[in-house]
N, CA, C and O of each residue as an XYZ file, in Angstrom:
332
protein
N     -15.855     28.242    -27.355
C     -17.018     28.096    -27.006
C     -16.836     26.555    -26.850
O     -16.125     25.958    -27.658
N     -17.539     25.811    -25.702
C     -17.838     24.255    -25.977
C     -19.535     24.311    -26.424
O     -20.448     25.049    -26.054
N     -19.478     23.236    -27.334
C     -21.079     23.255    -27.505
C     -21.325     21.660    -26.970
O     -20.638     20.644    -27.072
N     -22.491     21.908    -26.422
C     -22.699     20.254    -25.517
C     -23.839     19.584    -26.383
O     -24.511     20.289    -27.136
N     -24.048     18.289    -26.284
C     -24.938     17.552    -27.254
C     -25.098     16.401    -26.161
O     -24.206     15.698    -25.686
N     -26.625     16.388    -25.854
C     -27.383     15.220    -24.913
C     -26.998     14.360    -25.779
O     -26.794     14.689    -26.948
N     -26.837     13.091    -25.326
C     -26.513     12.006    -26.164
C     -27.005     10.832    -25.162
O     -26.499     10.704    -24.047
N     -27.905     10.091    -25.586
C     -29.176      9.015    -24.388
C     -29.310      7.815    -24.789
O     -29.973      6.978    -24.176
N     -28.432      7.506    -26.325
C     -28.564      6.216    -26.898
C     -27.571      5.998    -27.993
O     -27.384      6.886    -28.825
N     -26.963      4.933    -28.033
C     -26.048      4.527    -29.066
C     -26.038      5.351    -30.408
O     -25.100      5.856    -31.025
N     -27.232      5.322    -30.627
C     -27.038      6.084    -32.148
C     -26.571      7.579    -32.230
O     -25.888      8.129    -33.095
N     -27.183      8.125    -30.983
C     -26.712      9.809    -30.793
C     -25.490      9.755    -30.748
O     -24.835     10.517    -31.458
N     -24.841      8.797    -29.862
C     -23.733      8.799    -29.853
C     -22.509      8.593    -30.863
O     -21.365      9.042    -30.795
N     -23.170      7.696    -31.913
C     -22.796      7.283    -33.024
C     -22.666      8.509    -34.503
O     -21.847      8.636    -35.413
N     -23.980      9.262    -34.101
C     -23.863     10.478    -35.124
C     -23.043     11.268    -34.493
O     -22.065     11.450    -35.217
N     -22.925     11.983    -33.238
C     -21.935     12.878    -32.805
C     -20.557     12.520    -33.413
O     -19.775     13.202    -34.076
N     -20.504     11.262    -32.991
C     -19.046     10.659    -33.434
C     -18.773     11.149    -34.705
O     -17.945     12.039    -34.896
N     -19.636     10.447    -35.874
C     -19.467     11.002    -37.397
C     -19.341     12.163    -37.542
O     -18.503     12.516    -38.372
N     -20.138     13.252    -36.778
C     -20.055     14.754    -37.476
C     -19.024     15.065    -36.574
O     -18.741     16.175    -37.025
N     -18.160     14.881    -35.514
C     -17.181     15.554    -35.210
C     -15.852     15.082    -36.385
O     -15.015     15.869    -36.827
N     -15.948     13.589    -36.719
C     -14.915     12.856    -37.905
C     -14.639     13.798    -39.331
O     -13.694     14.205    -40.006
N     -16.177     13.850    -39.299
C     -16.190     14.725    -40.900
C     -15.958     16.122    -40.467
O     -15.030     16.522    -41.170
N     -16.231     16.810    -39.881
C     -15.926     18.201    -39.491
C     -14.040     18.082    -39.686
O     -13.374     18.712    -40.506
N     -13.666     17.359    -38.942
C     -12.339     17.363    -38.860
C     -11.590     16.774    -40.172
O     -10.367     16.867    -40.273
N     -12.334     16.206    -41.103
C     -12.216     15.600    -42.486
C     -11.122     14.656    -42.310
O     -10.019     14.849    -42.822
N     -11.449     13.466    -41.477
C     -10.932     12.451    -41.024
C     -11.660     11.209    -41.784
O     -12.838     11.036    -41.470
N     -11.170     10.436    -42.624
C     -11.596      9.381    -42.979
C     -12.155      8.421    -42.031
O     -12.023      8.806    -40.869
N     -12.845      7.084    -42.185
C     -13.049      5.773    -40.908
C     -12.001      5.566    -40.642
O     -11.491      5.783    -39.543
N     -11.305      4.958    -41.903
C      -9.956      4.310    -42.003
C      -8.914      4.785    -41.193
O      -8.291      4.112    -40.372
N      -8.686      6.422    -41.556
C      -7.857      6.993    -40.683
C      -7.891      6.911    -39.227
O      -6.958      6.663    -38.463
N      -9.177      7.171    -38.951
C      -9.713      7.885    -37.654
C      -9.332      5.756    -36.626
O      -9.034      5.410    -35.482
N      -9.576      5.099    -37.805
C      -9.172      3.382    -36.882
C      -7.787      3.283    -36.529
O      -7.289      3.143    -35.412
N      -7.071      3.407    -38.010
C      -5.483      3.640    -37.555
C      -4.998      4.406    -36.295
O      -4.173      3.870    -35.555
N      -5.463      5.585    -36.043
C      -5.480      6.444    -35.355
C      -5.609      6.252    -33.974
O      -4.917      6.872    -33.166
N      -6.533      5.355    -33.631
C      -7.075      4.489    -32.406
C      -6.805      3.225    -32.428
O      -7.302      2.555    -31.522
N      -6.079      2.635    -33.298
C      -5.435      1.351    -32.898
C      -7.012      0.213    -33.062
O      -7.094     -0.931    -32.615
N      -7.895      0.827    -33.679
C      -9.222     -0.169    -34.197
C      -9.413     -0.688    -35.313
O      -8.999     -0.048    -36.280
N      -9.929     -1.684    -35.500
C     -10.360     -2.090    -36.947
C     -11.430     -0.933    -37.691
O     -12.280     -0.345    -37.023
N     -11.287     -0.755    -38.859
C     -12.083      0.214    -39.588
C     -13.761     -0.714    -39.219
O     -14.724      0.036    -39.381
N     -14.079     -1.934    -38.845
C     -15.107     -2.255    -38.494
C     -15.877     -1.743    -37.449
O     -17.097     -1.630    -37.570
N     -15.330     -1.449    -36.517
C     -15.371     -1.111    -34.960
C     -15.736      0.482    -35.478
O     -16.884      0.806    -35.174
N     -15.295      1.073    -35.890
C     -15.601      2.474    -36.276
C     -16.906      2.607    -37.061
O     -17.829      3.309    -36.648
N     -16.975      1.735    -38.502
C     -18.414      1.595    -38.658
C     -19.485      1.586    -37.911
O     -20.481      2.310    -37.886
N     -19.034      0.332    -37.078
C     -20.323     -0.214    -36.066
C     -20.520      1.060    -35.154
O     -21.656      1.535    -35.136
N     -19.526      1.674    -34.386
C     -19.765      3.021    -33.499
C     -20.503      3.841    -34.208
O     -21.587      4.167    -33.726
N     -20.181      4.272    -35.266
C     -21.128      5.219    -36.075
C     -22.495      4.787    -36.514
O     -23.366      5.606    -36.808
N     -22.664      3.524    -36.552
C     -23.792      3.432    -36.559
C     -24.886      3.031    -35.309
O     -26.067      2.681    -35.307
N     -23.854      3.272    -34.239
C     -24.800      3.059    -32.941
C     -25.093      1.770    -32.484
O     -26.126      1.468    -31.885
N     -23.785      0.689    -32.895
C     -24.083     -0.499    -32.522
C     -23.700     -0.287    -30.885
O     -22.655      0.191    -30.444
N     -25.001     -0.848    -30.030
C     -24.808     -0.779    -28.650
C     -23.659     -1.912    -27.952
O     -23.161     -1.741    -26.839
N     -23.363     -3.073    -28.837
C     -22.028     -3.887    -28.171
C     -20.979     -3.216    -28.104
O     -19.949     -3.617    -27.561
N     -21.160     -1.836    -28.793
C     -19.476     -1.505    -29.178
C     -18.779     -1.157    -27.597
O     -19.190     -0.481    -26.654
N     -17.471     -2.005    -27.825
C     -16.484     -1.571    -26.284
C     -16.467     -0.186    -25.833
O     -16.500      0.745    -26.637
N     -16.425     -0.051    -24.794
C     -16.649      1.203    -23.683
C     -14.688      1.804    -24.158
O     -14.313      2.878    -24.628
N     -14.065      0.852    -23.857
C     -12.550      1.647    -23.857
C     -12.347      2.000    -25.476
O     -11.851      3.074    -25.817
N     -12.648      1.296    -26.152
C     -12.412      1.637    -27.682
C     -12.953      2.934    -27.840
O     -12.198      3.827    -28.225
N     -14.308      3.214    -27.572
C     -15.168      4.162    -27.716
C     -14.722      5.328    -27.081
O     -15.125      6.397    -27.539
N     -13.817      5.331    -25.921
C     -13.501      6.377    -25.254
C     -12.103      6.613    -26.041
O     -11.714      7.775    -25.931
N     -11.303      5.815    -26.770
C     -10.458      6.273    -27.727
C     -10.270      6.753    -28.473
O      -9.302      7.449    -28.780
N     -11.753      6.332    -29.291
C     -12.151      7.357    -30.419
C     -12.352      8.666    -29.791
O     -11.855      9.628    -30.377
N     -12.960      8.861    -28.760
C     -13.483     10.365    -28.522
C     -12.473     11.230    -28.307
O     -12.516     12.388    -28.722
N     -11.412     10.706    -27.595
C     -10.323     11.179    -27.097
C      -9.376     11.655    -28.072
O      -8.683     12.660    -27.910
N      -9.359     10.720    -29.353
C      -8.729     10.874    -31.010
C      -9.455     12.186    -31.474
O      -8.829     13.119    -31.978
N     -10.762     12.202    -31.282
C     -11.706     13.355    -32.018
C     -11.464     14.565    -31.051
O     -11.839     15.643    -31.513
N     -10.960     14.594    -29.913
C     -11.223     15.629    -29.567
C     -12.526     15.918    -28.550
O     -12.828     17.042    -28.149
N     -13.126     14.876    -28.267
C     -14.348     14.921    -27.291
C     -14.006     14.518    -26.124
O     -12.908     14.175    -25.684
N     -15.558     14.617    -25.403
C     -15.386     14.169    -23.894
C     -16.883     14.000    -23.551
O     -17.758     14.420    -24.309
N     -17.092     13.510    -22.643
C     -18.623     13.368    -22.302
C     -18.563     13.265    -20.693
O     -17.769     12.732    -19.918
N     -19.724     13.991    -20.535
C     -20.043     13.697    -19.058
C     -21.143     13.141    -18.416
O     -22.223     13.358    -18.967
N     -21.155     12.436    -17.329
C     -22.687     11.695    -16.829
C     -23.212     12.794    -15.762
O     -22.557     13.342    -14.876
N     -24.743     12.982    -16.137
C     -24.966     13.477    -14.752
C     -26.231     12.440    -14.467
O     -26.743     11.731    -15.333
N     -26.673     12.506    -12.918
C     -28.107     11.958    -12.660
C     -29.124     12.964    -13.404
O     -28.748     13.788    -14.238
N     -30.629     12.767    -12.942
C     -31.905     13.189    -13.008
C     -31.454     14.522    -12.213
O     -30.613     14.336    -11.333
N     -31.912     15.843    -12.414
C     -31.949     17.039    -12.009
C     -30.410     17.410    -10.978
O     -30.314     18.312    -10.147
N     -29.472     16.524    -11.319
C     -28.448     17.208    -11.070
C     -27.446     18.442    -11.675
O     -27.365     18.683    -12.880
N     -26.885     18.995    -10.885
C     -26.265     20.166    -11.697
C     -25.059     20.021    -12.547
O     -24.082     19.595    -11.930
N     -24.886     20.255    -13.748
C     -23.986     19.818    -14.938
C     -22.460     20.026    -13.894
O     -21.610     19.178    -14.166
N     -22.192     20.684    -13.159
C     -20.822     20.796    -12.616
C     -20.313     20.098    -11.152
O     -19.280     20.383    -10.546
N     -21.143     19.291    -10.835
C     -21.209     18.450     -9.533
C     -20.049     17.280     -9.580
O     -19.372     16.879     -8.634
N     -20.016     16.862    -10.914
C     -19.081     15.408    -11.043
C     -17.634     16.131    -11.732
O     -16.764     15.330    -12.073
N     -17.406     17.372    -11.908
C     -16.071     17.587    -12.266
C     -15.069     17.638    -11.817
O     -13.997     17.696    -12.418
N     -15.303     17.622    -10.379
C     -13.906     17.191     -9.687
C     -13.589     16.160     -9.678
O     -12.419     16.025     -9.321
N     -14.302     14.930    -10.013
C     -14.073     13.338     -9.692
C     -12.835     12.858    -10.480
O     -12.466     11.686    -10.396
């Protein structure tokens, strides 16, 4: 079963990443090493720093087995799945 979380700002995204990392019992340091980022990046990302690089953020999401979907207002959730 897949659970969905709506994130509308960097703080919510960071919180979701932190929750997942802790569920997997992974330290911030180990996540940084796995993703090829610095520890400071992981700390900033989890705090919701709005200037974190999108490419590195996507690497972190992938390493944690997370993904995200972009939808427009009123758009059906499955509209973009084939892109």
